[in-house]
Structure formats: C-alpha cells, structure tokens
N, C-alpha and C positions, 0 to 999 in steps of 0.2 A: 939584470937581463943580459944574456949572452950577446945578443945582437941589438944594437941601439935602434934599428929600423923595425924591429918586431915588438909589438905590444901584446902581451898575453892578458886576456880579459880578467882573469883571476887576480892579476896584479893591480888592476885599476877599478875593481868592482865598486868600492866605496866612493871613489871619485866620480864615477859616472852617475851614481845616485844623486849626488849633490847638484848635478847639472839639470835636474828636473825632467828626466825622461820617464814618464809614467809607465810605459810598457816594460822597460828594463827594471824599474822599481818593483812592479808587480811580479816580474819573473824572479827577482831576488827574494822577495818575500816568500813566494811559493817554494823556491828551492831550499829555503832555510827553515820555515815554520809551516809551510802549506799543508803538511800531513797531520798537523796537530789540531785537536778540537779545542773548543773554547776553554774547557776545564784544564786541559794540558797547558795551554798558553798562560792561564792564570798561575798555575803552579810554576811554570818556567820563569815567569816574571818574579815570583816570590823567591825562587831558587837563585836567580841572578842578583836580586836585591840583597839576598843573604850572602852574597859572594861565595856561592857554592856550598853553603852549610845546610845539609839536609835537616839538621836539628832546628835551625832558625827558620828555614822554609816551612817546616812542619808547624812550628808555633804560629807563623804568620798566616797559615791557611787552615789552622785548627784541625790538623791532621796528625796522625801518629808518624813518627820518624820512619818506621819500617814501611808504611804506606807510601811515603814520599820517595824512599829509596826504590821501591818496586815501580812506582810511576816514572821515576827518572830512567830506570833500566828500560822500561817500555818505550819511553820517548826516544831514547838513544837507538833502540832497535828500529823504530818507525822512521827516524831521521837518517839512519845508516851511518851515524858518527857519534862519538862521545861529545857530551856537552862541554867538558873541560877543553880549553884551547880555542873554542869558538865563541866565547862569551860576548865579545864585542859585536860580531856579526849577528848573533842570536838576539842580543838586546836591540840592535838597530832594526832588525827585521820585525821584532815585536812592536817596536815603537812606530815604524812605518805602516805596519798592518792596521794600526788604529786609524790611520789617515787614508790608506790606499786599500783597505780591506774590500772584500766582495761587495759590490754595489755602491762603493764610495767614489764620487768624482775625484779626479786628481787634485791633491792639495787642499781638499776640504774635509775637515774631520766630520765623522758621522756622529750620531747620537751616542753610540757606545764610547767613542773617544771623549766626548764631552763629559760623560759620567764617570769614566774609569780613571782612577788616580794613576799617575805615572810613578814608576819605581825610581829610587834614588840613583844617580849616575854611578857607574862602576869606577872604582879608583884603581890605580896601578901601584898598590902597596904590597 
C-alpha cells in the first residue's frame, strides 16, 4: 500500500471474512459466484478440484470436454472475469455459499451443505 493509513478493501477482503461478518460474507459470495446457477456452481467446483483441467472436470461431471469449455466461457462471461487467477477466491466463495447461501442463517450449514461433498483443497504447485 502506498499510504500506511489507507486500507483498500480489496487488499483485506479475505481477512474480513474470517472475522465473521455475515453481511460482508454474503456480499463477497454474491460478487464472486452470485450470478451462477446451481449447475454452474457444481461445474465450477469440479473445475477447481481438477486444478483448471477441462478434461478432468468433464470426467468428474460426466460431461464432454467441449461442453465444459463452453460452460466455462459462459461462466466467465457472466462473472465478467476469467476463472484463471481467481481460483482461491472462487473456491472460498463456493465453500462459503454452502454455509451462507440464500436462506441460510449465518454460520449454520443448510441441508445442501450437509449433503454436498467438499472438493479437495487447491494446492500451490
């Protein structure tokens, strides 16, 4: 940061989520994955779990690779940004969406969260 007295929210977004502020958490979720429907979120989870491999995401979702590529392009268009480079925030938003999704009380997983398996953590390799 250029000025030590100025904090830009984008620089501390993840840190504020940890503080347990439900309104900011929901705003974060909405800004990252709020425009995606349930099917797109499922594909995005598979794509992230496959570490960005459309071929592995296709196998995991029983889809054709070209279908996955087209849906990825559609998601990027709806989100207004490429999926590459934002994997950590997307994965976090998807995980938080399971707990703070529409109609869920803060910090309490809903029925969907209890039934839906979590994707493996992303690695930095």
